[in-house]
C-alpha positions as CSV (number, residue, x, y, z in Angstrom):
1,M,-12.7,-15.4,19.9
2,S,-14.5,-11.9,22.2
3,D,-17.7,-10.8,22.0
4,T,-16.4,-7.5,20.9
5,C,-16.2,-7.0,16.9
6,I,-12.9,-5.2,15.6
7,D,-14.0,-3.8,13.0
8,T,-16.9,-1.0,14.9
9,L,-14.6,-1.0,17.7
10,Y,-12.3,1.6,15.7
11,S,-14.9,4.4,16.0
12,P,-14.3,8.0,15.3
13,N,-15.7,10.4,18.0
14,F,-18.3,13.3,16.6
15,A,-15.3,15.9,16.7
16,E,-12.4,13.2,15.2
17,S,-15.2,12.5,12.6
18,S,-15.4,15.9,11.5
19,R,-12.2,17.1,11.1
20,Q,-11.2,13.5,9.4
21,S,-13.6,14.2,7.2
22,F,-12.3,18.1,6.5
23,V,-9.1,16.4,5.7
24,A,-10.7,13.8,3.2
25,A,-12.2,16.7,1.3
26,L,-9.1,19.1,1.5
27,K,-7.0,15.9,0.2
28,G,-9.5,15.6,-2.4
29,Y,-9.6,18.8,-3.8
30,V,-6.0,19.5,-4.4
31,N,-5.6,15.3,-5.8
32,G,-8.4,16.7,-8.3
33,P,-9.5,20.0,-8.9
34,M,-5.9,21.8,-8.2
35,E,-4.1,19.6,-9.8
36,Q,-6.6,19.7,-12.9
37,Q,-5.3,23.8,-12.7
38,L,-1.8,22.7,-12.7
39,A,-2.5,21.0,-15.8
40,A,-4.3,24.0,-17.3
41,L,-1.2,26.5,-16.4
42,Y,0.9,23.9,-18.1
43,S,-0.5,23.9,-21.3
44,H,-1.1,27.5,-21.5
45,D,2.0,29.1,-20.1
46,I,4.8,26.8,-19.1
47,A,5.2,24.1,-21.9
48,P,4.8,27.0,-24.5
49,K,7.7,28.9,-22.5
50,F,9.7,25.8,-22.3
51,E,9.7,25.4,-25.8
52,R,10.6,28.9,-26.4
53,E,13.8,29.2,-24.4
54,A,14.8,25.2,-25.6
55,G,13.5,24.9,-28.6
56,R,12.2,21.5,-28.0
57,A,9.2,20.0,-26.2
58,P,10.1,19.6,-23.0
59,N,11.2,15.5,-22.8
60,T,10.7,14.8,-18.9
61,A,9.1,15.6,-15.6
62,R,12.6,17.4,-14.7
63,D,12.8,19.5,-17.9
64,V,9.8,21.8,-16.6
65,I,9.9,21.3,-12.6
66,P,11.9,24.3,-12.5
67,L,9.3,26.5,-14.1
68,F,6.5,25.1,-11.9
69,E,8.8,26.7,-8.8
70,D,8.1,29.6,-10.2
71,E,4.6,29.7,-10.0
72,K,2.3,30.4,-7.3
73,L,0.2,27.8,-8.3
74,Y,2.5,25.2,-8.1
75,Q,3.8,26.6,-4.4
76,L,0.3,27.3,-3.0
77,W,-0.7,23.4,-4.2
78,A,3.1,21.8,-2.4
79,S,1.9,23.6,0.5
80,M,-1.6,22.4,0.8
81,V,-0.7,19.0,-0.1
82,Y,2.1,19.2,2.3
83,T,-0.1,20.4,5.3
84,S,-2.6,17.9,5.0
85,Q,-0.6,15.3,5.5
86,D,0.0,16.9,8.2
87,L,-3.1,17.4,9.5
88,L,-4.3,13.6,8.1
89,W,-1.7,12.2,11.0
90,E,-2.8,15.2,13.7
91,T,-6.5,14.5,13.0
92,V,-6.2,10.1,13.0
93,G,-4.0,10.5,15.8
94,H,-6.5,11.7,18.2
95,S,-8.4,8.6,17.1
96,V,-5.6,6.6,17.5
97,D,-4.5,7.7,21.1
98,R,-8.3,7.3,22.3
99,Q,-8.7,3.8,21.3
100,R,-5.4,2.1,21.2
101,P,-5.8,1.0,24.6
102,E,-9.5,-1.3,23.4
103,F,-7.1,-2.4,20.3
104,E,-4.6,-3.7,23.3
105,A,-7.0,-4.9,26.0
106,L,-8.5,-7.0,22.6
107,A,-4.9,-8.3,21.3
108,K,-4.2,-9.3,25.5
109,N,-7.5,-11.1,25.9
110,L,-6.9,-13.0,22.8
111,E,-3.7,-14.4,24.3
112,S,-6.0,-16.7,26.8
113,Q,-8.1,-17.8,23.6
114,S,-7.8,-20.5,21.6
115,R,-6.4,-19.7,18.3
116,L,-8.0,-20.6,14.7
117,G,-4.1,-19.6,13.1
118,S,-1.1,-18.7,14.0
119,I,1.3,-15.9,14.5
120,Q,5.0,-16.1,14.3
121,L,7.0,-13.2,15.6
122,N,10.8,-12.3,15.2
123,P,12.0,-9.7,17.3
124,E,15.5,-10.1,16.5
125,L,14.9,-9.7,12.8
126,D,17.2,-7.0,10.8
127,I,15.3,-4.5,9.3
128,P,17.2,-3.4,6.5
129,S,18.1,0.2,5.6
130,P,16.6,2.5,3.9
131,I,13.6,0.8,5.2
132,A,14.1,1.1,8.7
133,T,14.6,4.3,9.2
134,T,12.0,5.8,6.4
135,E,8.6,7.5,7.2
136,I,6.6,5.9,4.5
137,H,4.2,8.7,4.1
138,R,5.3,10.6,6.7
139,Q,3.8,8.3,9.4
140,P,4.8,9.5,12.2
141,G,7.7,7.1,13.8
142,G,7.3,4.5,10.8
143,Y,6.1,1.3,10.4
144,F,8.1,0.0,13.2
145,Y,7.8,2.0,15.8
146,E,6.6,-0.1,19.4
147,N,7.0,1.1,23.2
148,D,6.9,-2.1,24.3
149,S,6.1,-5.8,22.7
150,Q,2.0,-5.1,23.0
151,D,2.3,-1.3,21.4
152,L,-0.7,-1.0,18.6
153,T,-0.2,2.5,17.7
154,A,1.7,1.7,14.4
155,A,-0.4,-0.4,13.1
156,L,-3.5,1.8,14.6
157,Q,-2.0,5.0,12.8
158,Y,-1.8,2.9,9.5
159,F,-5.4,1.1,9.5
160,A,-6.4,4.7,10.9
161,S,-4.7,6.8,7.6
162,I,-5.9,3.9,5.3
163,E,-9.4,4.7,6.4
164,L,-9.6,8.1,5.7
165,Y,-7.6,7.6,2.2
166,R,-10.8,5.5,1.5
167,K,-12.6,8.5,2.7
168,A,-10.7,11.1,0.4
169,K,-10.9,9.0,-2.5
170,G,-14.8,8.1,-2.1
171,L,-14.2,4.2,-1.6
172,S,-15.7,3.7,1.4
173,A,-19.4,4.7,1.1
174,G,-21.5,2.2,2.5
175,A,-18.1,0.2,3.5
176,K,-17.4,-1.5,7.0
177,T,-14.7,-0.7,8.6
178,G,-11.0,-2.3,7.7
179,E,-13.3,-4.0,4.4
180,P,-11.4,-5.8,2.2
181,G,-12.3,-3.7,-1.1
182,M,-8.7,-3.6,-2.9
183,T,-8.5,-7.4,-2.4
184,R,-11.8,-8.1,-4.4
185,F,-10.7,-5.8,-6.9
186,I,-7.3,-7.5,-7.1
187,V,-9.0,-11.1,-7.3
188,A,-11.7,-10.1,-10.4
189,G,-8.0,-9.1,-11.9
190,L,-5.9,-12.3,-11.1
191,K,-9.8,-14.4,-12.7
192,E,-9.9,-12.5,-15.6
193,K,-6.5,-13.1,-16.2
194,Y,-6.7,-17.5,-14.3
195,P,-10.1,-18.4,-14.6
196,D,-9.0,-21.5,-13.6
197,L,-7.0,-21.3,-10.5
198,K,-7.7,-22.6,-7.4
199,P,-5.1,-22.3,-4.7
200,K,-4.8,-24.5,-1.9
201,R,-3.0,-22.3,0.0
202,I,-1.9,-18.6,-0.7
203,L,0.4,-15.3,0.4
204,D,0.0,-12.1,1.0
205,L,3.2,-10.8,1.2
206,G,3.8,-7.3,2.7
207,C,0.5,-8.1,4.5
208,A,0.6,-4.9,6.4
209,V,-2.2,-4.7,8.9
210,G,-4.0,-7.6,7.6
211,T,-7.3,-6.2,6.8
212,E,-7.0,-6.9,3.5
213,T,-5.8,-10.4,3.7
214,I,-8.4,-11.8,5.0
215,G,-10.4,-10.7,1.9
216,L,-8.5,-13.9,0.1
217,R,-10.2,-16.4,2.5
218,E,-13.3,-14.7,1.2
219,A,-12.5,-16.0,-2.2
220,F,-11.1,-18.7,-1.9
221,P,-12.7,-20.1,1.3
222,D,-10.7,-23.8,1.2
223,A,-7.1,-22.1,0.7
224,E,-5.1,-21.8,3.3
225,I,-3.9,-18.4,3.8
226,H,-0.6,-16.4,5.2
227,G,0.3,-13.3,5.6
228,V,4.0,-11.4,5.7
229,D,5.4,-8.3,6.7
230,L,8.2,-6.5,8.5
231,S,6.8,-4.9,10.9
232,G,5.8,-6.8,13.8
233,P,2.9,-4.2,15.4
234,F,1.5,-5.0,11.7
235,I,1.7,-8.8,12.2
236,R,0.1,-8.4,15.8
237,F,-2.8,-6.2,14.6
238,A,-2.9,-8.9,11.7
239,H,-3.4,-11.4,13.6
240,L,-5.7,-9.8,15.9
241,W,-8.1,-8.9,13.2
242,A,-8.4,-12.6,11.4
243,E,-9.0,-14.0,14.8
244,N,-11.4,-11.3,15.8
245,N,-13.1,-11.9,12.3
246,G,-13.1,-15.5,12.5
247,V,-10.6,-16.2,10.0
248,P,-7.8,-18.6,10.2
249,A,-4.9,-16.8,9.2
250,H,-0.8,-17.5,9.6
251,Y,1.3,-14.7,10.0
252,R,5.1,-14.2,9.8
253,Q,7.2,-11.2,10.4
254,A,9.8,-11.6,7.8
255,D,11.8,-10.1,4.8
256,A,10.3,-10.6,1.8
257,R,13.7,-11.3,0.3
258,D,14.1,-14.4,3.1
259,T,10.5,-15.3,4.1
260,G,11.8,-18.7,6.0
261,Y,9.3,-21.1,3.7
262,P,9.6,-24.1,2.1
263,D,10.4,-24.4,-2.4
264,G,7.1,-24.3,-3.6
265,H,4.9,-23.4,-0.8
266,F,2.5,-21.5,-2.4
267,D,-0.2,-21.7,-5.6
268,L,-0.5,-18.0,-4.9
269,I,2.0,-14.9,-3.7
270,V,-0.3,-11.7,-4.0
271,T,1.3,-8.1,-3.2
272,H,-0.5,-5.0,-3.0
273,I,1.7,-1.4,-3.3
274,L,4.3,-3.6,-1.6
275,L,7.0,-2.9,-4.5
276,H,6.7,1.2,-4.8
277,E,7.5,1.3,-1.0
278,T,10.6,-0.4,-1.4
279,W,13.8,0.2,-2.5
280,Q,14.4,-0.8,-6.4
281,D,17.9,-2.4,-6.1
282,I,16.2,-5.0,-4.2
283,L,12.9,-6.2,-6.1
284,P,15.0,-8.8,-8.1
285,D,15.9,-10.8,-4.9
286,I,12.2,-10.4,-3.8
287,M,11.1,-11.7,-7.3
288,R,13.8,-14.8,-6.6
289,E,12.4,-15.7,-3.5
290,A,8.6,-15.5,-5.0
291,N,9.8,-17.8,-7.4
292,R,11.8,-19.8,-5.4
293,I,8.8,-20.5,-2.6
294,L,5.6,-20.5,-5.6
295,A,4.6,-24.0,-6.7
296,S,5.0,-25.2,-10.3
297,G,1.7,-23.4,-12.2
298,G,1.1,-20.9,-9.2
299,V,0.8,-17.3,-9.9
300,F,3.0,-14.7,-8.8
301,F,0.4,-11.7,-8.9
302,N,1.2,-7.7,-7.9
303,A,-1.4,-4.3,-8.1
304,D,0.3,-1.8,-7.5
305,V,0.5,2.6,-8.7
306,P,-0.3,3.5,-12.1
307,Y,2.2,6.2,-12.6
308,Q,4.3,5.1,-15.5
309,P,6.0,7.8,-16.9
310,G,5.6,6.7,-20.3
311,R,1.5,6.5,-19.3
312,M,1.4,9.9,-17.3
313,P,1.1,13.4,-18.5
314,M,3.4,15.8,-17.8
315,T,1.7,17.6,-14.6
316,K,1.2,14.3,-12.9
317,Q,4.9,13.1,-13.2
318,V,5.8,17.1,-12.3
319,T,3.7,16.5,-9.0
320,N,4.6,12.8,-8.5
321,V,8.6,13.8,-8.3
322,W,7.6,16.5,-5.5
323,Q,5.6,13.7,-3.7
324,V,8.9,11.9,-3.8
325,K,11.3,14.4,-2.5
326,N,8.5,16.0,0.0
327,N,5.8,13.9,1.2
328,G,7.4,10.3,2.4
329,E,7.6,8.3,-0.9
330,P,10.8,8.1,-1.3
331,F,10.5,4.6,-3.4
332,W,8.1,6.1,-5.6
333,E,10.0,6.9,-8.7
334,G,12.6,4.1,-8.8
335,F,9.4,2.0,-9.1
336,V,7.7,3.7,-11.6
337,N,10.6,4.0,-13.8
338,T,11.7,0.4,-13.3
339,D,10.6,-2.0,-15.7
340,M,8.8,-4.4,-14.1
341,A,8.8,-7.4,-16.6
342,K,12.7,-7.2,-16.6
343,S,12.7,-7.7,-12.8
344,L,10.8,-10.6,-12.9
345,E,12.8,-11.7,-15.3
346,K,16.0,-11.5,-13.3
347,G,13.9,-12.8,-10.6
348,G,13.7,-16.5,-12.8
349,F,10.5,-16.0,-14.1
350,K,10.0,-17.1,-18.0
351,K,9.2,-14.2,-20.4
352,D,6.2,-15.5,-22.2
353,A,4.9,-16.1,-18.5
354,I,4.5,-12.5,-17.7
355,F,2.0,-10.5,-18.0
356,E,1.1,-6.9,-17.0
357,F,-2.1,-4.5,-17.5
358,Y,-4.1,-2.2,-16.5
359,K,-7.5,-2.1,-14.8
360,P,-9.9,0.4,-14.1
361,L,-10.7,1.2,-10.3
362,G,-12.7,4.5,-9.5
363,N,-12.0,7.4,-11.7
364,G,-8.9,5.8,-12.8
365,D,-7.0,2.3,-13.1
366,Y,-4.7,0.2,-11.3
367,Y,-1.1,-1.4,-12.9
368,L,-1.4,-5.2,-12.5
369,F,1.5,-7.3,-13.0
370,G,2.8,-10.6,-12.5
371,A,3.9,-14.0,-13.8
372,Q,3.0,-18.0,-13.8
373,K,5.2,-20.4,-12.8
């Protein structure tokens, strides 16, 4: 294991940190106080105007989007959200470009060391459309960009953006870089639902850059930890992160619909924001694969965005539709409008074993759902 601690290696300098703090504050403002102003505008002006003209109350976001689009405040909000995303990638890009050679050197050094875990890359893997050509979150180049087999640009961009988002949401105070806070939250929800579950083999499906994956080892120190993602750069970074942190974890580049694991291989499969970042017609295929590789009595546990329309104010529904169309969230609306319990059933899980609930997180809550086999 290297003497360099990877969680301290990523360190924006003063100028970079100042710019990133500005972007975090800007995002906090447009997603907080500005959306509150839009909600007041809807209640006082837009909803009454729609009711006068249509003779009924609005039913869906699309009823009132044209009225929002006529409003200067909405136009300003949309412009500021779009610009804040541009600034996010510009500001973290400075840090990534400066520090990428250090991360790649650390990964190169790992090649000559004994491994705690393993990595299985598949350069021939067919990245399916539309995910292959989608820049989710408008990340430049997307999740699969690489100039060569050592390039960690895509992974570092993603990693740096998560750190900035944590700052924007007030979740990074006192936390180490890359700390697996969401895994701790997910495990708390899992243990509320299944307090006696003691998994021996765990899969993080859609593990991204793996910073959250190693939190599963923290929660279940006797378990064997695995991670799967479509992105080769993400998997290479995840392996580096685990090895540098002294965590034995096994990573594989594969499609969530066809992981290549044997039947009944895992006692616990978790996902975090995977299912709103994939298109909805393949959800049953992912569910079927999870069911296949899950052992009897095992749990499929998912955490994702809580923006289902039936529980969201109309203004939030409107701003979410805008995010789908304009800000790199093309699969979000399909996810929140999908009955996940029915998708789990289509995947072969029994109806009486399926669960859904919301758990408080920060100023809101999170959607937790899944099933026991």
